[in-house]
C-alpha positions, 0 to 999 in steps of 0.5 A: 902851096906856095900860093896858101902859105902866101895867103897865111903870111907867111915868106916863100921863095919860089924855085924854078929851072926854066926861064920865065916865060914872060921874060924869056919868051916860052920854049918851044918844042916842049909845051903839053896840053895840061888837063885839070883834074876835079882835085886841082879845082879844088886845089885852085878853088882854095886859093881862089883862082878856079873861076880866073883859071877856068875861064882860060881853059878850054874843055876836054869832052873826052880822052884818047888812051893810046895803048902800046896794044892797039886795045882800043875795042876794050876801052870802048867795051869799058867807057874810059874817055866816055860812055860804053859802046859796045857796038863799036867795041865789037866792029873795032875787034873785027877791023880785018885791015888792021888785023892783016897790017899787024896792028891788031894783034891785040884785037888777034888774041881777044878772039883766040880766047879773051873774049869773056873779059869783055861786057856781055853786050860787046860779045853779043854784038860780036856775035851779032856781027859773025851772025851777019857774016854767016860764020854763027847760028847760036844765040846773040846772048853774050855767053862765049860758048865753043860755037862763039869760039868756033865763030872767032876762029871762021872768022880769023881763017876768013878775014885775016890771010897772014898770021904776023910772024 
């Protein structure tokens, strides 16, 4: 905004709480990487700085979103941070070491009853994994029936020895 006002011939005083890093040196331990959204790129283009900033920027090929619930499977299923990946989502749901260590509480809850919130393709991949483990003999159709839920319960019983208390 300050740049646009200056370009329009207005007098602008810009105040910043921190010292100018060009004169005082950069603060240590307070730096974060910044991502520029499409909206930000449009703003930079409006003031004629997009090309200059793009030359200094490092492209982001994707993002990892860390949830407090460890629900990476849901993010993979939805394609958040990349294209949807139902097979990886299913395998993430079925990581016994995460379930046993307590890191997979969210995954355990999904297997206990919230699988319908996943895409049909991810449900098919879970059914396929259960079939390969000998826990499921139903159709690989992505429908989360009582048979699918029973296979999930067998999986938890067989591969997840102790519930986190």
